[in-house]
C-alpha positions as CSV (number, residue, x, y, z in Angstrom):
1,M,12.8,-59.1,2.7
2,T,10.4,-57.2,0.6
3,R,10.8,-57.6,-3.1
4,D,9.4,-54.3,-4.4
5,I,9.4,-54.0,-8.2
6,A,9.2,-51.2,-10.7
7,I,7.6,-51.9,-14.1
8,D,7.9,-49.8,-17.2
9,L,4.8,-51.2,-18.9
10,G,5.4,-49.9,-22.3
11,T,3.4,-50.4,-25.5
12,A,6.4,-52.0,-27.2
13,N,8.6,-53.3,-24.4
14,T,8.2,-54.2,-20.7
15,L,11.2,-53.6,-18.4
16,V,11.2,-54.7,-14.8
17,Y,13.5,-53.5,-12.0
18,Q,13.6,-55.2,-8.6
19,K,14.8,-53.4,-5.5
20,G,18.4,-54.4,-4.6
21,R,18.8,-56.4,-7.8
22,G,18.5,-54.0,-10.7
23,I,16.9,-54.7,-14.1
24,L,15.5,-58.2,-14.1
25,F,14.5,-58.4,-17.8
26,S,13.5,-56.4,-20.8
27,E,11.1,-58.0,-23.3
28,P,8.4,-57.1,-25.8
29,T,5.0,-56.4,-24.3
30,V,3.3,-59.4,-26.1
31,L,1.4,-62.4,-24.9
32,A,0.6,-65.5,-27.0
33,L,-2.9,-66.8,-26.1
34,N,-4.9,-69.8,-26.9
35,K,-8.0,-68.3,-28.4
36,E,-10.1,-71.3,-27.6
37,N,-9.5,-71.3,-23.8
38,G,-7.8,-68.0,-23.1
39,S,-4.7,-69.7,-21.6
40,V,-1.3,-68.0,-21.9
41,L,1.2,-69.9,-24.0
42,A,4.1,-67.5,-24.0
43,M,5.1,-64.0,-23.2
44,G,7.9,-61.5,-24.2
45,D,10.5,-62.6,-26.6
46,E,9.0,-66.0,-27.2
47,A,5.5,-64.5,-27.9
48,W,7.1,-61.9,-30.2
49,R,8.7,-64.6,-32.3
50,M,5.2,-66.0,-32.8
51,I,3.7,-62.9,-34.4
52,G,2.5,-63.6,-37.9
53,R,3.6,-67.3,-37.6
54,T,1.0,-69.0,-35.6
55,P,-1.9,-71.4,-36.3
56,G,-5.4,-69.8,-36.2
57,Y,-6.2,-70.7,-32.6
58,I,-3.0,-69.0,-31.3
59,V,-3.1,-65.2,-31.2
60,A,-0.3,-62.8,-30.3
61,V,-1.8,-60.0,-28.3
62,R,-0.5,-56.6,-27.3
63,P,-2.4,-55.6,-24.1
64,L,-1.5,-51.9,-24.4
65,R,-2.1,-49.4,-27.2
66,S,-0.8,-45.9,-27.2
67,G,0.4,-46.5,-23.6
68,A,-3.2,-47.3,-22.4
69,I,-4.7,-50.7,-21.5
70,S,-6.7,-52.0,-24.4
71,D,-7.4,-55.4,-22.8
72,F,-7.8,-55.4,-19.0
73,D,-7.8,-59.2,-18.6
74,V,-4.7,-59.7,-20.7
75,T,-2.9,-56.9,-18.9
76,Q,-3.7,-58.5,-15.6
77,K,-2.4,-61.8,-16.8
78,L,0.8,-60.1,-18.0
79,I,1.4,-58.4,-14.7
80,R,0.8,-61.7,-12.9
81,L,3.4,-63.3,-15.1
82,I,5.8,-60.5,-14.4
83,L,5.4,-61.0,-10.7
84,Q,6.0,-64.8,-11.1
85,R,9.1,-64.2,-13.1
86,A,10.4,-61.9,-10.4
87,G,10.1,-64.8,-8.0
88,I,7.1,-63.4,-6.1
89,G,4.5,-65.8,-4.9
90,R,1.0,-65.3,-3.5
91,M,2.3,-65.0,0.1
92,S,4.9,-62.3,-0.6
93,K,2.9,-59.5,-2.1
94,P,5.2,-56.7,-3.3
95,R,4.8,-52.9,-3.5
96,V,4.7,-52.1,-7.2
97,L,5.6,-48.9,-8.9
98,I,4.4,-48.6,-12.5
99,V,5.4,-46.0,-15.1
100,V,2.5,-44.5,-17.0
101,P,2.3,-41.9,-19.8
102,S,1.3,-38.5,-18.6
103,A,-1.5,-38.4,-21.2
104,L,-3.5,-41.2,-19.5
105,T,-6.9,-40.2,-18.2
106,E,-7.9,-40.9,-14.6
107,V,-10.0,-43.9,-15.7
108,E,-7.0,-45.3,-17.6
109,R,-4.7,-44.8,-14.5
110,R,-7.2,-46.6,-12.3
111,A,-7.3,-49.5,-14.8
112,V,-3.5,-49.8,-14.4
113,E,-3.7,-49.8,-10.6
114,E,-6.6,-52.3,-10.5
115,A,-4.7,-54.6,-12.9
116,A,-1.7,-54.6,-10.6
117,L,-3.7,-55.2,-7.4
118,S,-5.7,-57.9,-9.1
119,A,-2.5,-59.6,-10.2
120,G,-1.2,-59.8,-6.6
121,A,0.5,-56.5,-5.7
122,R,0.2,-55.3,-2.1
123,S,0.0,-51.7,-3.2
124,C,0.4,-49.9,-6.6
125,H,1.9,-46.5,-7.1
126,L,2.2,-44.6,-10.4
127,I,5.0,-42.4,-11.8
128,E,4.7,-40.4,-15.0
129,E,7.0,-41.4,-17.8
130,P,8.9,-38.1,-18.3
131,M,9.7,-37.8,-14.6
132,A,11.0,-41.4,-14.5
133,A,13.0,-40.7,-17.6
134,A,14.5,-37.6,-16.1
135,I,15.6,-39.4,-12.9
136,G,17.0,-42.3,-15.0
137,A,19.0,-39.9,-17.1
138,G,20.5,-38.4,-14.0
139,L,19.0,-34.9,-14.4
140,P,19.0,-32.7,-11.3
141,I,15.2,-32.7,-11.0
142,H,15.0,-31.2,-7.5
143,E,17.0,-28.1,-8.3
144,P,15.4,-24.8,-9.3
145,M,16.5,-25.3,-12.9
146,G,14.6,-26.2,-16.1
147,N,15.3,-29.7,-17.4
148,L,13.7,-30.7,-20.7
149,V,13.3,-34.4,-21.3
150,V,11.9,-36.0,-24.4
151,D,10.9,-39.7,-24.2
152,V,9.9,-41.4,-27.4
153,G,8.3,-44.8,-26.7
154,G,6.5,-47.4,-28.7
155,G,3.0,-45.8,-28.4
156,T,3.5,-42.3,-27.0
157,S,6.0,-39.5,-27.1
158,E,6.3,-37.5,-23.8
159,V,7.9,-34.1,-23.4
160,A,8.3,-32.3,-20.1
161,V,10.1,-29.4,-18.5
162,I,10.9,-30.4,-14.9
163,S,12.0,-28.1,-12.1
164,L,12.0,-28.4,-8.3
165,G,10.8,-32.0,-8.4
166,G,7.7,-31.4,-10.5
167,I,6.6,-31.2,-14.1
168,V,6.1,-27.5,-14.9
169,T,4.9,-27.9,-18.5
170,N,4.4,-31.0,-20.6
171,A,3.1,-32.1,-23.9
172,A,2.3,-35.6,-25.1
173,V,1.2,-37.2,-28.3
174,R,0.0,-40.7,-28.8
175,I,2.6,-41.4,-31.5
176,G,5.6,-43.5,-31.1
177,G,7.7,-46.2,-32.7
178,F,4.7,-48.4,-33.6
179,D,3.2,-45.5,-35.6
180,L,6.5,-45.1,-37.5
181,D,6.5,-48.9,-38.3
182,G,2.8,-48.6,-39.4
183,A,3.7,-45.7,-41.7
184,I,6.4,-47.7,-43.3
185,Q,4.0,-50.6,-43.8
186,S,1.4,-48.3,-45.4
187,Y,4.0,-46.7,-47.7
188,V,5.4,-50.0,-49.0
189,R,1.8,-51.3,-49.5
190,R,0.8,-48.1,-51.4
191,E,4.0,-47.6,-53.5
192,Y,5.0,-51.2,-54.2
193,T,1.7,-53.1,-53.6
194,I,3.3,-55.6,-51.2
195,A,2.4,-56.3,-47.6
196,I,5.0,-56.6,-44.9
197,G,4.7,-57.4,-41.3
198,E,5.4,-55.1,-38.3
199,R,8.6,-57.0,-37.5
200,T,9.9,-56.4,-41.0
201,A,8.9,-52.7,-40.8
202,E,10.7,-52.3,-37.5
203,Q,13.9,-54.0,-38.8
204,I,14.0,-51.9,-41.9
205,K,13.4,-48.7,-39.9
206,F,16.5,-49.3,-37.7
207,A,18.5,-50.6,-40.6
208,I,18.3,-47.6,-43.0
209,G,15.6,-45.3,-41.5
210,S,16.4,-41.8,-40.3
211,A,14.6,-38.6,-39.3
212,F,17.3,-36.4,-40.8
213,P,19.1,-36.6,-44.2
214,L,22.1,-39.0,-44.0
215,A,25.6,-38.0,-45.2
216,R,25.3,-41.1,-47.5
217,E,21.8,-42.3,-48.2
218,E,21.2,-46.1,-48.0
219,K,19.2,-48.8,-49.6
220,A,17.9,-52.2,-48.4
221,E,15.9,-55.0,-49.9
222,I,12.8,-56.2,-48.2
223,R,10.6,-59.2,-49.0
224,G,6.8,-59.1,-48.7
225,R,3.6,-60.6,-50.2
226,D,2.6,-59.3,-53.5
227,L,-1.0,-58.1,-53.1
228,A,-1.9,-59.0,-56.7
229,T,-0.5,-62.5,-56.9
230,G,-0.1,-63.5,-53.3
231,L,3.4,-64.6,-54.0
232,P,6.6,-63.4,-52.3
233,K,8.2,-60.4,-53.9
234,N,11.5,-58.5,-53.2
235,V,11.7,-54.7,-53.5
236,L,14.5,-52.2,-53.0
237,V,13.7,-49.2,-50.7
238,T,15.8,-46.2,-49.9
239,S,16.4,-44.2,-46.7
240,E,14.8,-41.2,-48.4
241,E,11.6,-43.1,-49.0
242,L,11.4,-44.2,-45.4
243,R,12.0,-40.7,-44.2
244,E,9.1,-39.5,-46.4
245,A,6.9,-42.3,-45.1
246,M,7.6,-41.3,-41.5
247,R,7.7,-37.5,-42.0
248,E,4.2,-36.7,-40.8
249,H,4.5,-38.7,-37.5
250,I,8.0,-37.3,-36.8
251,A,6.7,-33.8,-37.4
252,S,4.1,-34.4,-34.7
253,I,6.8,-35.5,-32.2
254,V,8.9,-32.5,-33.0
255,G,5.9,-30.2,-32.8
256,S,5.1,-31.5,-29.3
257,V,8.6,-30.5,-28.2
258,L,8.2,-27.0,-29.7
259,D,4.8,-26.6,-28.0
260,C,6.3,-27.6,-24.6
261,I,9.1,-25.1,-24.9
262,S,6.8,-22.3,-26.0
263,A,4.5,-22.9,-23.1
264,S,7.3,-22.8,-20.5
265,P,8.2,-19.8,-18.3
266,P,10.9,-17.7,-19.9
267,D,13.5,-18.3,-17.1
268,L,13.1,-22.1,-17.5
269,V,13.5,-21.7,-21.3
270,Q,16.8,-20.0,-20.7
271,D,17.9,-23.0,-18.7
272,V,16.8,-25.3,-21.5
273,L,18.9,-23.2,-24.0
274,T,21.9,-23.7,-21.8
275,N,21.5,-27.3,-20.7
276,G,19.9,-28.7,-23.9
277,I,17.3,-31.4,-24.4
278,T,17.7,-34.9,-23.0
279,L,16.4,-37.6,-25.4
280,T,15.4,-41.0,-24.1
281,G,13.2,-44.0,-25.2
282,G,13.5,-46.7,-27.8
283,G,12.1,-44.4,-30.4
284,G,14.8,-41.9,-29.6
285,M,17.3,-44.2,-31.1
286,L,16.0,-43.5,-34.6
287,R,19.0,-42.1,-36.5
288,G,19.0,-38.3,-36.9
289,L,16.1,-37.6,-34.6
290,D,18.5,-35.7,-32.3
291,Q,19.8,-33.7,-35.2
292,L,16.3,-32.8,-36.4
293,L,15.2,-31.7,-32.9
294,A,18.4,-29.6,-32.5
295,Q,17.7,-27.9,-35.8
296,E,14.0,-27.2,-35.2
297,A,14.3,-26.2,-31.6
298,E,17.7,-24.5,-31.9
299,V,18.7,-26.2,-28.7
300,P,21.5,-28.8,-28.2
301,V,20.2,-32.4,-27.9
302,H,21.8,-35.1,-25.8
303,I,20.9,-38.8,-26.1
304,T,21.2,-40.7,-22.8
305,D,23.7,-43.6,-22.5
306,Q,20.8,-46.1,-22.0
307,P,17.8,-44.6,-23.9
308,L,15.7,-47.8,-23.7
309,E,16.4,-48.4,-20.0
310,S,16.3,-44.8,-18.7
311,V,12.6,-44.9,-17.7
312,V,12.8,-48.1,-15.7
313,L,16.2,-47.1,-14.1
314,G,14.5,-43.9,-12.9
315,A,11.6,-45.9,-11.4
316,G,14.1,-48.2,-9.9
317,Q,15.9,-45.3,-8.2
318,C,12.5,-44.4,-6.7
319,L,12.3,-47.8,-5.1
320,E,15.9,-47.5,-3.8
321,S,15.2,-44.0,-2.3
322,W,11.5,-44.3,-1.6
323,R,11.3,-41.7,1.1
324,D,13.3,-39.1,-0.8
325,L,11.6,-39.6,-4.2
326,R,8.0,-40.5,-3.2
327,S,7.0,-36.9,-3.7
328,V,7.4,-37.2,-7.5
329,F,4.8,-40.0,-7.8
330,A,1.7,-39.2,-9.8
331,G,-1.0,-38.0,-7.4
332,A,1.5,-37.9,-4.5
C-alpha cells in the first residue's frame, strides 16, 4: 500500500499528514546539528528545547526563512527524517505533496521539489498555502462564490480570494509570527536594555500579547540578560507595550488583506461581505487579530476550529481525494 504523505513545511512548524492515517506529528521546524561533522542530533521538539542552551559545537538550525529554503542541505536532511518518521524506507518511495507560500519564486519552488526528490520521494507536487488552508477550513472552493482566507504563519502571511477551484486574487507578505517575536525582542532590548531569546518572546506574546485593545490590559514579568552588567534581570511589561512593539508588522498583515479585497472583482467582494473572512494559521491565534481585521475591513471574521492544522488537513484531503482535487495543485 502506498504511503503518500502531505507536508506543511512551515517556517515555524512542520506538520505531516499520511494518507489513511491522518496527522502523524506536528513539531517545530528545527534541526540540531553537530557543526563539526554536520550530523543531525535531533529534530522537532527535542531540537527546539536545545535553542540557546547548547555547547558551541551544537547549533540549532531553522532550514526555512520567510517560507523559503535558506539551507538546501539541511532542508533535504529534514525531509529525509520526516520520511523516516513516517515509516517510509528506501524501497517504498512515496508520492509527496508539499504546501508552499504563494510568494515563492519559481527557483524557490524548484528547490523545494528537488529537496523532496533527493530525500527519497517518488514524485513531488506543490499546493499553495491559501488553497490548502481554504480546503482544510471546509470552504466551498469549487463553487462560483468568493471565499477569502487569511493564513498567518511563522514566516509569511497569505491572503487569497478563491472561487471555482482557483485563486482569483491574492496578496502575501513575508511577515509572520517570527517577525512579531523579533519585534518584541527588539522592543525589550531598546526600552529595558535586556536581551531575551526567541522562545521567551514567543511565550510572552501568547501570554499577554494582542493585536486589539483588551477589555482588561495585562502585565507579565520576563527575565533576560542585562546588556550593561551581563547579569539576569527581571522586568515587568504590559500588553499595551507588546501591542506597540508589534504594531508595524500587524499593520502590514492587515494591509495585505485590504489590498486583496480592493483588487478583487466587485461580485466576489459582495460574497466576502456576506460570508466573511476565514482566519487560519498559528499566527492567527494572536488575541484580537480577528477583531482588528473585522474593524479595518468592515467584514466579519471567523477563526477556524483548528487554525494551526488547517493547512495540513487541506493538503491531506487532497491526498485522500487525489483525482478530484489535483486541479488545485500549483502548476497543475
